[in-house]
Backbone as CSV, one residue per row, in Angstrom:
resi,resn,N_x,N_y,N_z,CA_x,CA_y,CA_z,C_x,C_y,C_z
1,MET,0.848,-1.199,0.000,0.000,0.000,0.000,0.877,1.241,0.000
2,LYS,0.435,2.258,-0.699,1.221,3.479,-0.843,1.352,4.193,0.505
3,THR,2.549,4.611,0.803,2.805,5.316,2.053,2.260,6.736,1.982
4,PRO,1.513,7.191,2.989,1.011,8.564,2.978,2.170,9.557,3.030
5,ALA,2.212,10.493,2.084,3.302,11.452,2.035,3.157,12.496,3.136
6,ASP,1.923,12.905,3.422,1.674,13.940,4.422,0.322,13.648,5.051
7,ILE,0.324,12.983,6.183,-0.920,12.543,6.811,-1.779,13.715,7.252
8,ILE,-1.168,14.826,7.612,-1.934,15.998,8.055,-2.743,16.578,6.901
9,THR,-2.127,16.692,5.737,-2.852,17.195,4.572,-3.992,16.257,4.203
10,ARG,-3.749,14.952,4.270,-4.819,13.982,3.972,-5.969,14.148,4.961
11,LEU,-5.638,14.365,6.232,-6.675,14.582,7.242,-7.475,15.853,6.954
12,GLN,-6.780,16.902,6.569,-7.465,18.164,6.262,-8.406,18.014,5.081
13,LEU,-7.975,17.258,4.074,-8.818,17.042,2.893,-10.038,16.191,3.220
14,ILE,-9.812,15.121,3.968,-10.918,14.209,4.273,-11.900,14.833,5.257
15,SER,-11.427,15.804,6.049,-12.336,16.497,6.970,-13.334,17.375,6.211
16,GLN,-13.022,17.681,4.962,-13.908,18.491,4.144,-14.698,17.669,3.126
17,ASP,-14.034,16.650,2.548,-14.638,15.934,1.424,-14.978,14.479,1.714
18,GLY,-14.683,13.985,2.924,-14.934,12.584,3.221,-16.387,12.292,3.567
19,THR,-16.659,11.044,3.901,-17.995,10.672,4.355,-18.269,11.340,5.692
20,LYS,-19.495,11.253,6.150,-19.859,11.900,7.409,-19.004,11.382,8.564
21,SER,-18.847,10.060,8.639,-18.051,9.491,9.736,-16.576,9.846,9.585
22,ASP,-16.073,9.871,8.336,-14.673,10.240,8.120,-14.421,11.697,8.507
23,ARG,-15.385,12.558,8.196,-15.234,13.970,8.556,-15.187,14.142,10.067
24,ARG,-16.013,13.394,10.780,-16.034,13.484,12.240,-14.733,12.950,12.833
25,LEU,-14.248,11.847,12.288,-12.999,11.278,12.790,-11.808,12.195,12.495
26,ALA,-11.780,12.743,11.282,-10.696,13.668,10.934,-10.745,14.905,11.817
27,GLY,-11.947,15.390,12.098,-12.092,16.549,12.970,-11.572,16.278,14.363
28,LEU,-11.851,15.072,14.875,-11.356,14.697,16.195,-9.819,14.676,16.209
29,VAL,-9.227,14.046,15.204,-7.774,13.919,15.161,-7.113,15.297,15.099
30,LEU,-7.622,16.147,14.210,-7.009,17.458,14.019,-7.183,18.369,15.233
31,SER,-8.259,18.153,15.976,-8.506,19.000,17.148,-7.807,18.488,18.397
32,ASP,-7.444,17.201,18.414,-6.781,16.629,19.591,-5.748,15.606,19.135
33,LEU,-4.641,16.100,18.640,-3.589,15.235,18.098,-3.008,14.304,19.150
34,ASP,-2.850,14.802,20.362,-2.267,13.991,21.428,-3.149,12.793,21.746
35,PHE,-4.455,13.040,21.862,-5.390,11.941,22.142,-5.376,10.928,21.009
36,ALA,-5.450,11.402,19.757,-5.531,10.502,18.611,-4.285,9.642,18.463
37,SER,-3.135,10.200,18.860,-1.890,9.452,18.702,-1.696,8.400,19.787
38,LYS,-2.469,8.481,20.881,-2.273,7.566,22.002,-3.474,6.676,22.309
39,ALA,-4.671,7.079,21.902,-5.889,6.363,22.289,-6.031,5.027,21.581
40,ALA,-6.710,4.102,22.275,-7.039,2.811,21.672,-8.166,3.003,20.670
41,ILE,-8.330,2.027,19.783,-9.361,2.133,18.752,-10.746,2.244,19.373
42,SER,-10.964,1.577,20.500,-12.267,1.640,21.168,-12.543,3.034,21.711
43,GLU,-11.489,3.711,22.210,-11.652,5.061,22.751,-11.948,6.066,21.647
44,ILE,-11.282,5.911,20.507,-11.532,6.810,19.378,-12.944,6.626,18.858
45,ALA,-13.352,5.354,18.717,-14.707,5.058,18.218,-15.760,5.619,19.160
46,ALA,-15.553,5.454,20.469,-16.529,5.941,21.450,-16.599,7.458,21.454
47,ARG,-15.453,8.131,21.317,-15.422,9.599,21.343,-16.236,10.183,20.184
48,VAL,-16.162,9.546,19.027,-16.855,10.066,17.837,-18.258,9.481,17.691
49,GLY,-18.470,8.296,18.296,-19.771,7.653,18.168,-19.893,6.807,16.924
50,VAL,-18.803,6.111,16.562,-18.823,5.209,15.407,-18.312,3.849,15.861
51,SER,-18.374,2.885,14.960,-17.899,1.545,15.296,-16.388,1.451,15.088
52,GLU,-15.795,0.438,15.680,-14.359,0.226,15.512,-13.990,-0.081,14.064
53,PRO,-14.775,-0.896,13.324,-14.473,-1.113,11.905,-14.493,0.190,11.104
54,THR,-15.336,1.147,11.513,-15.380,2.446,10.819,-14.068,3.194,11.008
55,VAL,-13.498,3.082,12.204,-12.202,3.710,12.457,-11.130,3.078,11.577
56,THR,-11.178,1.746,11.448,-10.206,1.053,10.597,-10.351,1.484,9.138
57,ARG,-11.612,1.586,8.648,-11.837,2.032,7.265,-11.328,3.466,7.071
58,PHE,-11.507,4.290,8.081,-11.026,5.669,8.038,-9.509,5.696,7.844
59,CYS,-8.815,4.850,8.598,-7.354,4.787,8.477,-6.943,4.332,7.079
60,ARG,-7.662,3.370,6.543,-7.343,2.885,5.196,-7.653,3.927,4.131
61,ASN,-8.693,4.720,4.359,-9.008,5.803,3.416,-7.901,6.853,3.382
62,LEU,-7.129,6.904,4.450,-5.996,7.834,4.522,-4.730,7.256,3.898
63,GLY,-4.808,5.996,3.452,-3.652,5.355,2.849,-2.850,4.517,3.811
64,CYS,-3.391,4.261,5.008,-2.698,3.458,6.014,-3.279,2.056,6.055
65,GLU,-2.511,1.121,6.592,-2.976,-0.255,6.682,-3.978,-0.451,7.807
66,GLY,-3.901,0.378,8.814,-4.801,0.276,9.951,-4.464,1.343,10.964
67,LEU,-5.020,1.221,12.183,-4.803,2.243,13.197,-3.344,2.337,13.619
68,ARG,-2.690,1.212,13.756,-1.292,1.233,14.179,-0.431,1.979,13.161
69,ASP,-0.659,1.685,11.899,0.075,2.357,10.833,-0.244,3.857,10.818
70,PHE,-1.519,4.186,11.010,-1.952,5.580,11.047,-1.267,6.327,12.196
71,LYS,-1.198,5.709,13.368,-0.572,6.354,14.521,0.918,6.601,14.290
72,PHE,1.540,5.685,13.569,2.965,5.859,13.260,3.180,7.130,12.446
73,TYR,2.389,7.297,11.391,2.550,8.476,10.523,2.085,9.749,11.220
74,LEU,1.090,9.618,12.089,0.636,10.786,12.827,1.711,11.244,13.812
75,ALA,2.314,10.289,14.513,3.385,10.629,15.461,4.567,11.260,14.729
76,GLN,4.869,10.745,13.549,5.955,11.293,12.731,5.651,12.737,12.340
77,ALA,4.399,12.989,11.933,4.004,14.342,11.529,4.056,15.309,12.705
78,ILE,3.654,14.838,13.882,3.680,15.685,15.078,5.119,16.021,15.449
79,ALA,5.997,15.023,15.366,7.405,15.247,15.718,8.064,16.238,14.767
80,ILE,7.727,16.163,13.483,8.363,17.021,12.484,7.752,18.416,12.469
81,GLY,6.432,18.503,12.459,5.786,19.805,12.285,4.756,20.157,13.319
82,GLY,4.825,19.524,14.488,3.816,19.758,15.514,3.713,21.201,15.967
83,GLN,4.833,21.923,15.979,4.807,23.310,16.453,3.971,24.200,15.539
84,TYR,3.805,23.759,14.274,3.020,24.558,13.338,1.535,24.202,13.371
85,LEU,1.205,23.136,14.073,-0.188,22.681,14.117,-0.961,23.273,15.282
86,SER,-0.260,23.619,16.353,-0.923,24.198,17.530,-0.138,25.412,18.021
87,PRO,-0.035,26.450,17.185,0.741,27.625,17.585,0.078,28.387,18.710
88,GLU,0.887,29.044,19.513,0.341,29.856,20.591,-0.278,31.119,20.013
89,PRO,-1.377,31.589,20.605,-2.029,32.784,20.072,-1.123,34.002,20.138
90,LEU,-1.265,34.854,19.120,-0.438,36.052,19.054,-1.029,37.173,19.886
91,SER,-0.194,37.837,20.633,-0.626,39.015,21.365,-0.582,40.224,20.445
92,ARG,-1.606,41.084,20.528,-1.656,42.264,19.667,-1.103,43.516,20.356
93,ASP,-0.662,43.346,21.599,-0.147,44.498,22.345,1.225,44.906,21.802
94,ALA,1.351,46.168,21.503,2.626,46.723,21.022,3.203,45.864,19.900
95,ARG,2.358,45.519,18.931,2.742,44.581,17.877,3.935,45.069,17.068
96,GLU,3.925,46.337,16.691,4.998,46.854,15.849,6.353,46.758,16.543
97,GLN,6.402,47.154,17.802,7.657,47.106,18.538,8.090,45.675,18.788
98,ARG,7.121,44.804,19.037,7.436,43.389,19.289,8.077,42.758,18.065
99,ILE,7.533,43.049,16.880,8.083,42.482,15.655,9.488,43.024,15.402
100,ALA,9.651,44.342,15.535,10.965,44.943,15.306,12.011,44.372,16.260
101,SER,11.635,44.230,17.522,12.573,43.701,18.512,12.906,42.243,18.245
102,ALA,11.888,41.463,17.872,12.114,40.039,17.629,13.116,39.820,16.506
103,ILE,13.004,40.606,15.446,13.902,40.442,14.305,15.307,40.941,14.629
104,THR,15.407,42.162,15.133,16.730,42.752,15.344,17.502,42.051,16.454
105,GLU,16.833,41.731,17.547,17.524,41.077,18.661,18.005,39.680,18.285
106,ALA,17.158,38.954,17.539,17.555,37.602,17.127,18.710,37.656,16.134
107,ALA,18.692,38.639,15.235,19.774,38.773,14.261,21.095,39.081,14.961
108,ILE,21.060,40.017,15.905,22.273,40.382,16.657,22.800,39.188,17.440
109,ALA,21.888,38.458,18.093,22.296,37.290,18.886,22.912,36.216,17.995
110,ALA,22.340,35.998,16.811,22.849,34.975,15.896,24.254,35.326,15.422
111,ILE,24.469,36.591,15.084,25.787,37.028,14.629,26.810,36.923,15.758
112,GLN,26.417,37.296,16.965,27.339,37.216,18.105,27.727,35.766,18.401
113,ARG,26.752,34.854,18.353,27.062,33.438,18.596,28.029,32.918,17.543
114,ALA,27.771,33.285,16.279,28.642,32.823,15.205,30.064,33.348,15.394
115,SER,30.179,34.610,15.784,31.496,35.225,15.983,32.249,34.572,17.137
116,GLU,31.539,34.293,18.216,32.172,33.710,19.397,32.688,32.295,19.136
117,ASN,31.994,31.562,18.262,32.359,30.167,18.006,33.248,30.001,16.776
118,LEU,33.634,31.123,16.165,34.370,31.076,14.909,35.870,30.932,15.154
119,ASP,36.502,30.066,14.373,37.955,29.929,14.392,38.495,30.848,13.293
120,MET,38.935,32.042,13.675,39.367,33.023,12.685,40.634,32.575,11.951
121,GLY,41.421,31.726,12.590,42.602,31.201,11.906,42.210,30.389,10.687
122,VAL,41.194,29.552,10.849,40.693,28.753,9.728,40.103,29.661,8.661
123,LEU,39.311,30.645,9.092,38.675,31.545,8.138,39.705,32.322,7.316
124,VAL,40.745,32.815,7.953,41.763,33.581,7.237,42.523,32.689,6.262
125,SER,42.772,31.441,6.636,43.468,30.527,5.722,42.593,30.191,4.517
126,VAL,41.294,30.067,4.749,40.355,29.844,3.645,40.373,31.048,2.698
127,ALA,40.369,32.242,3.275,40.395,33.456,2.461,41.667,33.524,1.621
128,ALA,42.779,33.124,2.184,44.049,33.141,1.448,43.997,32.169,0.272
129,ARG,43.402,31.010,0.491,43.254,30.026,-0.598,42.362,30.602,-1.695
130,ILE,41.239,31.205,-1.320,40.328,31.785,-2.304,41.037,32.883,-3.093
131,ALA,41.792,33.715,-2.394,42.456,34.861,-3.022,43.438,34.439,-4.105
132,SER,43.985,33.241,-3.996,44.965,32.762,-4.972,44.400,31.723,-5.930
133,SER,43.088,31.516,-5.886,42.461,30.481,-6.712,42.337,30.919,-8.166
134,GLY,42.427,29.932,-9.058,42.184,30.221,-10.464,40.714,30.463,-10.728
135,ASN,39.857,29.736,-10.023,38.412,29.933,-10.120,37.746,29.425,-8.856
136,VAL,36.587,29.977,-8.560,35.861,29.632,-7.334,34.446,29.219,-7.697
137,LEU,34.033,28.054,-7.219,32.680,27.562,-7.431,31.929,27.635,-6.106
138,CYS,30.847,28.380,-6.068,30.049,28.561,-4.851,28.739,27.803,-5.018
139,ILE,28.424,26.911,-4.083,27.219,26.101,-4.220,26.400,26.099,-2.929
140,GLY,25.100,25.932,-3.094,24.189,25.848,-1.963,22.809,25.495,-2.481
141,SER,22.030,24.831,-1.667,20.667,24.453,-2.038,19.717,24.897,-0.938
142,GLY,18.489,25.228,-1.335,17.516,25.689,-0.351,17.533,27.197,-0.222
143,GLY,16.618,27.723,0.566,16.431,29.161,0.639,17.637,29.943,1.097
144,ILE,18.225,29.561,2.233,19.334,30.333,2.788,20.631,30.045,2.053
145,SER,20.966,28.786,1.895,22.270,28.416,1.357,22.425,28.795,-0.107
146,SER,21.364,28.697,-0.886,21.455,29.104,-2.292,21.664,30.611,-2.391
147,MET,21.002,31.362,-1.511,21.181,32.809,-1.484,22.625,33.157,-1.138
148,MET,23.222,32.408,-0.200,24.601,32.674,0.197,25.587,32.344,-0.914
149,ALA,25.313,31.284,-1.672,26.190,30.940,-2.792,26.215,32.071,-3.812
150,THR,25.036,32.610,-4.113,24.938,33.723,-5.058,25.618,34.975,-4.508
151,GLU,25.446,35.222,-3.219,26.059,36.394,-2.609,27.580,36.274,-2.576
152,MET,28.098,35.061,-2.372,29.551,34.886,-2.384,30.106,35.193,-3.769
153,GLN,29.420,34.753,-4.810,29.836,35.122,-6.161,29.844,36.642,-6.321
154,ASN,28.805,37.283,-5.812,28.685,38.735,-5.904,29.831,39.439,-5.189
155,ARG,30.264,38.886,-4.073,31.369,39.499,-3.319,32.713,39.286,-4.014
156,LEU,32.906,38.117,-4.630,34.230,37.758,-5.132,34.544,38.306,-6.523
157,PHE,33.541,38.409,-7.384,33.854,38.833,-8.745,34.441,40.237,-8.765
158,ARG,33.962,41.091,-7.856,34.435,42.481,-7.822,35.863,42.587,-7.305
159,LEU,36.354,41.490,-6.740,37.736,41.465,-6.263,38.674,40.905,-7.326
160,GLY,38.139,40.711,-8.545,38.962,40.235,-9.651,39.094,38.734,-9.725
161,LEU,38.209,38.010,-9.015,38.254,36.548,-9.024,37.200,35.983,-9.964
162,SER,37.527,34.875,-10.589,36.570,34.177,-11.441,35.692,33.307,-10.548
163,ALA,34.511,33.824,-10.212,33.619,33.133,-9.268,32.288,32.837,-9.938
164,LEU,31.742,31.678,-9.626,30.465,31.260,-10.204,29.636,30.568,-9.138
165,ALA,28.356,30.908,-9.054,27.439,30.260,-8.114,26.529,29.305,-8.870
166,GLN,26.296,28.141,-8.276,25.347,27.177,-8.843,24.430,26.671,-7.733
167,ILE,23.121,26.783,-7.956,22.154,26.321,-6.952,21.325,25.152,-7.460
168,ASP,21.486,24.790,-8.729,20.813,23.612,-9.282,21.645,22.371,-8.989
169,GLY,21.017,21.333,-8.496,21.743,20.147,-8.064,22.561,19.485,-9.160
170,GLN,21.986,19.309,-10.338,22.718,18.662,-11.422,23.858,19.540,-11.925
171,LEU,23.606,20.844,-12.025,24.662,21.742,-12.468,25.799,21.812,-11.456
172,GLN,25.488,21.660,-10.177,26.539,21.628,-9.168,27.499,20.472,-9.446
173,ARG,26.941,19.313,-9.740,27.780,18.140,-10.051,28.557,18.346,-11.347
174,MET,27.889,18.927,-12.349,28.529,19.124,-13.652,29.715,20.081,-13.550
175,TYR,29.520,21.198,-12.844,30.615,22.149,-12.680,31.709,21.571,-11.792
176,ALA,31.320,20.780,-10.804,32.330,20.132,-9.953,33.174,19.159,-10.761
177,ALA,32.573,18.549,-11.782,33.278,17.564,-12.601,34.344,18.195,-13.486
178,VAL,34.289,19.513,-13.711,35.320,20.181,-14.518,36.248,21.022,-13.633
179,ALA,36.227,20.747,-12.338,37.138,21.429,-11.417,38.568,20.974,-11.665
180,THR,39.495,21.804,-11.237,40.922,21.501,-11.361,41.594,21.781,-10.017
181,PRO,42.872,21.469,-9.893,43.573,21.799,-8.640,43.617,23.298,-8.348
182,GLU,43.306,24.134,-9.345,43.259,25.581,-9.129,41.890,26.055,-8.649
183,THR,40.937,25.119,-8.565,39.571,25.463,-8.164,39.416,25.401,-6.647
184,THR,38.687,26.362,-6.113,38.223,26.280,-4.727,36.707,26.209,-4.757
185,LEU,36.166,25.168,-4.171,34.718,25.007,-4.091,34.273,25.404,-2.685
186,ILE,33.317,26.332,-2.619,32.770,26.778,-1.334,31.337,26.286,-1.237
187,ALA,31.062,25.455,-0.239,29.744,24.845,-0.083,29.046,25.396,1.147
188,PHE,27.820,25.855,0.946,27.006,26.360,2.050,25.882,25.376,2.345
189,SER,25.666,25.089,3.617,24.517,24.289,4.026,24.300,24.469,5.524
190,VAL,23.158,25.019,5.901,22.862,25.227,7.313,22.749,23.889,8.038
191,SER,22.104,22.922,7.389,21.916,21.612,8.017,23.141,20.720,7.860
192,GLY,23.792,20.842,6.707,24.916,19.960,6.414,24.507,18.653,5.776
193,TYR,23.250,18.563,5.329,22.764,17.316,4.754,22.116,17.496,3.382
194,ALA,22.419,18.600,2.699,21.915,18.805,1.334,22.663,17.849,0.408
195,ARG,21.958,16.870,-0.133,22.622,15.776,-0.857,23.409,16.270,-2.075
196,SER,22.811,17.166,-2.869,23.501,17.608,-4.086,24.796,18.341,-3.748
197,VAL,24.790,19.078,-2.648,25.984,19.822,-2.237,27.079,18.860,-1.794
198,ILE,26.717,17.870,-1.011,27.687,16.865,-0.546,28.294,16.126,-1.735
199,GLU,27.442,15.723,-2.675,27.928,14.978,-3.840,28.849,15.834,-4.705
200,ALA,28.517,17.126,-4.857,29.360,18.014,-5.659,30.736,18.173,-5.021
201,VAL,30.786,18.253,-3.696,32.067,18.338,-2.984,32.905,17.097,-3.274
202,GLU,32.286,15.940,-3.192,33.013,14.688,-3.433,33.512,14.594,-4.868
203,VAL,32.706,15.059,-5.819,33.112,15.034,-7.228,34.300,15.965,-7.448
204,ALA,34.217,17.188,-6.924,35.305,18.163,-7.113,36.616,17.668,-6.516
205,GLN,36.528,16.961,-5.402,37.738,16.443,-4.757,38.464,15.437,-5.644
206,GLN,37.715,14.705,-6.461,38.336,13.732,-7.366,39.302,14.398,-8.338
207,TYR,39.045,15.670,-8.621,39.851,16.377,-9.621,40.803,17.397,-8.990
208,GLY,41.017,17.245,-7.697,42.042,18.022,-7.031,41.621,19.365,-6.486
209,ALA,40.332,19.694,-6.571,39.869,20.983,-6.061,39.950,21.027,-4.542
210,ALA,40.204,22.203,-4.005,40.128,22.416,-2.558,38.677,22.688,-2.210
211,THR,38.156,22.033,-1.195,36.743,22.180,-0.845,36.592,22.763,0.550
212,VAL,35.729,23.749,0.645,35.466,24.436,1.909,33.970,24.365,2.180
213,ALA,33.585,24.028,3.390,32.172,23.981,3.766,31.906,24.946,4.913
214,ILE,30.856,25.731,4.775,30.347,26.538,5.888,29.065,25.854,6.308
215,THR,29.109,25.129,7.414,28.013,24.218,7.733,28.023,23.817,9.206
216,ALA,27.076,22.969,9.560,26.920,22.529,10.943,27.997,21.529,11.344
217,PRO,28.438,21.578,12.595,29.458,20.627,13.059,28.937,19.192,13.042
218,ASP,29.835,18.266,12.716,29.526,16.828,12.715,28.472,16.433,11.694
219,SER,28.175,17.303,10.741,27.200,16.968,9.703,27.884,16.174,8.591
220,ALA,27.082,15.625,7.686,27.637,14.856,6.570,28.546,15.717,5.703
221,LEU,28.166,16.970,5.470,28.991,17.867,4.662,30.297,18.199,5.379
222,ALA,30.221,18.419,6.686,31.422,18.732,7.461,32.430,17.590,7.400
223,LYS,31.936,16.371,7.282,32.822,15.200,7.284,33.525,14.989,5.945
224,VAL,32.958,15.519,4.842,33.586,15.260,3.540,34.442,16.420,3.048
225,ALA,34.172,17.643,3.498,34.923,18.800,3.004,36.352,18.812,3.551
226,ASP,37.270,19.405,2.784,38.659,19.500,3.223,38.792,20.428,4.424
227,THR,38.108,21.560,4.366,38.173,22.562,5.428,36.747,22.961,5.804
228,VAL,36.506,23.128,7.096,35.155,23.443,7.564,35.174,24.700,8.427
229,ILE,34.282,25.633,8.095,33.994,26.771,8.955,32.650,26.465,9.606
230,LEU,32.655,26.298,10.908,31.480,25.786,11.601,30.419,26.856,11.838
231,LEU,29.180,26.458,11.615,28.025,27.310,11.890,27.000,26.476,12.641
232,GLN,26.753,26.825,13.890,25.759,26.116,14.698,24.453,26.894,14.659
233,SER,23.460,26.335,13.981,22.165,27.004,13.883,21.427,26.901,15.202
234,PHE,20.773,27.987,15.590,19.992,27.999,16.831,18.708,28.774,16.583
235,GLU,17.572,28.121,16.781,16.278,28.766,16.562,15.632,29.100,17.901
236,ASP,14.919,30.216,17.948,14.350,30.692,19.206,12.908,30.250,19.441
237,GLY,12.358,29.474,18.528,11.013,28.946,18.721,9.900,29.827,18.182
238,ASN,10.233,30.995,17.646,9.213,31.877,17.061,8.928,31.393,15.651
239,ILE,7.844,30.661,15.472,7.576,30.029,14.185,7.059,30.999,13.140
240,TYR,6.696,32.205,13.545,6.211,33.199,12.582,7.362,34.010,11.982
241,LYS,8.510,33.950,12.593,9.650,34.767,12.192,10.609,33.966,11.316
242,PRO,11.114,34.581,10.228,12.143,33.890,9.438,13.357,33.557,10.302
243,THR,14.040,32.492,9.925,15.189,32.049,10.707,16.284,33.116,10.770
244,SER,16.888,33.231,11.925,17.973,34.204,12.115,19.330,33.639,11.706
245,SER,19.363,32.356,11.379,20.636,31.725,11.014,21.253,32.381,9.787
246,ARG,20.397,32.911,8.906,20.953,33.491,7.692,21.771,34.746,7.979
247,TYR,21.464,35.448,9.056,22.274,36.611,9.423,23.671,36.167,9.863
248,ALA,23.713,35.073,10.605,25.000,34.534,11.038,25.818,34.070,9.840
249,LEU,25.155,33.390,8.909,25.846,32.894,7.719,26.344,34.054,6.865
250,LEU,25.526,35.091,6.749,25.931,36.263,5.972,27.112,36.974,6.631
251,ALA,27.126,37.022,7.958,28.253,37.650,8.662,29.548,36.890,8.391
252,ILE,29.478,35.556,8.422,30.663,34.742,8.119,31.112,34.982,6.684
253,LEU,30.154,35.048,5.767,30.473,35.312,4.360,31.182,36.660,4.224
254,ASP,30.682,37.684,4.903,31.298,39.006,4.818,32.708,39.013,5.404
255,MET,32.913,38.224,6.465,34.258,38.123,7.028,35.212,37.498,6.015
256,ILE,34.750,36.450,5.329,35.585,35.805,4.311,35.892,36.788,3.188
257,ALA,34.857,37.483,2.716,35.046,38.430,1.620,36.027,39.542,1.998
258,THR,35.919,40.031,3.219,36.829,41.085,3.677,38.259,40.566,3.750
259,ALA,38.416,39.356,4.270,39.758,38.766,4.373,40.345,38.503,2.990
260,VAL,39.503,38.083,2.039,39.979,37.870,0.668,40.443,39.190,0.068
261,ALA,39.644,40.241,0.241,40.007,41.559,-0.296,41.332,42.035,0.276
262,GLU,41.529,41.850,1.575,42.784,42.273,2.198,43.950,41.423,1.716
263,SER,43.695,40.139,1.461,44.762,39.264,0.967,45.214,39.678,-0.432
264,ARG,44.262,40.083,-1.247,44.595,40.487,-2.617,45.180,41.895,-2.676
265,GLY,44.890,42.698,-1.669,45.539,43.999,-1.542,45.057,45.052,-2.523
266,PRO,45.909,46.055,-2.778,45.516,47.218,-3.578,45.045,46.904,-4.994
267,LYS,45.394,45.713,-5.538,44.990,45.414,-6.911,43.479,45.274,-7.073
268,VAL,42.742,45.133,-5.957,41.285,45.045,-6.076,40.661,46.427,-6.242
269,LEU,41.401,47.463,-5.917,40.827,48.809,-5.881,40.395,49.302,-7.253
270,GLU,41.137,48.951,-8.301,40.769,49.412,-9.638,39.424,48.825,-10.063
271,ASN,39.200,47.539,-9.765,37.901,46.936,-10.082,36.777,47.643,-9.341
272,LEU,36.997,47.912,-8.055,35.979,48.579,-7.253,35.707,49.988,-7.780
273,ARG,36.763,50.666,-8.203,36.580,52.008,-8.751,35.764,51.970,-10.034
274,ARG,36.078,50.985,-10.908,35.351,50.875,-12.170,33.873,50.587,-11.941
275,ILE,33.591,49.698,-10.996,32.194,49.359,-10.702,31.461,50.571,-10.164
276,LYS,32.106,51.283,-9.254,31.496,52.487,-8.684,31.223,53.515,-9.776
277,GLN,32.191,53.705,-10.669,32.037,54.642,-11.758,30.890,54.230,-12.677
278,SER,30.859,52.933,-13.016,29.843,52.441,-13.940,28.442,52.545,-13.364
279,VAL,28.277,52.156,-12.115,26.954,52.151,-11.496,26.466,53.567,-11.223
280,ASN,27.343,54.427,-10.764,26.921,55.773,-10.400,26.531,56.636,-11.594
281,THR,26.991,56.272,-12.783,26.564,57.020,-13.960,25.137,56.680,-14.356
282,LEU,24.580,55.626,-13.775,23.216,55.213,-14.104,22.195,55.726,-13.100
283,LYS,22.657,56.360,-12.017,21.738,56.841,-10.992,22.318,58.102,-10.364
284,VAL,21.743,58.541,-9.294,22.223,59.753,-8.641,23.680,59.576,-8.210
285,ASP,24.458,60.590,-8.427,25.884,60.526,-8.103,26.095,60.890,-6.642
286,ASP,26.101,59.854,-5.802,26.285,60.067,-4.364,27.352,59.102,-3.873
287,PRO,28.544,59.581,-3.562,29.630,58.677,-3.149,29.350,57.927,-1.857
288,ARG,28.333,58.325,-1.124,28.004,57.653,0.132,27.211,56.370,-0.095
289,LEU,26.688,56.183,-1.303,25.898,54.987,-1.596,26.814,53.772,-1.682
290,PRO,26.284,52.570,-1.392,27.109,51.370,-1.457,27.504,51.027,-2.890
291,LEU,28.467,50.128,-3.018,28.949,49.699,-4.323,27.936,48.693,-4.884
292,GLY,26.994,49.173,-5.671,25.916,48.343,-6.174,24.605,49.007,-5.814
293,ASP,23.583,48.207,-5.593,22.284,48.781,-5.255,21.516,47.830,-4.331
């Protein structure tokens, strides 16, 4: 029998479109997940007012073999996404200030934690390798890590380096396959378990590339990369707020970029001047504006 991909979504659908008894059973489960995951079939049947065979048919309509199978997938769903199923009510008091504080304080805390746990000796050595590389391949998958791969390319090209970002899994492998000993591959992954990123690192290593990972300690990616800059993600439990880990990752990226620029020295200044000249002719001429937009 086909394994249910998302038991919660199936429950939500059947609570609207199922038979009368299925709708009642789905409503019970969704309203009391703890009870449904622990109760005996007789208790569930009695709570809703249906027979035990009806409960079994309900489980099978969800794609499960029976109640035991259903409870397994329900427990799995609760463990993975339970915090999103029963969120605490939002307070409307001083909402604007609460939101501003939640974002800024979490961002500052994330950057401070990253800085405190950072081995600057490793980071500076990575920057020196990048500064002397023939080409740099930046890879990442997912919302945060793919953004960081693109941003690393953005930081490095202006320093006169041949840098390229790839966020597509197959292209990551393809570009890794044409790496050389002059290549430095920089891999981003908050979790350290993005399969395409790990595989691209392993492929690039076959051809002599130096591989650097900015990722979680003891993760699969950390174990395969030549050099690791550690990033320990920490979430504060606010499920409505975007993760603050990306601020920490961006701070580490900026430290690397700054160290690379200093390693390359005054020769980067002409590129920066040209970019500033080119961009400022397209908009208001204000030297206080950043290099770019």
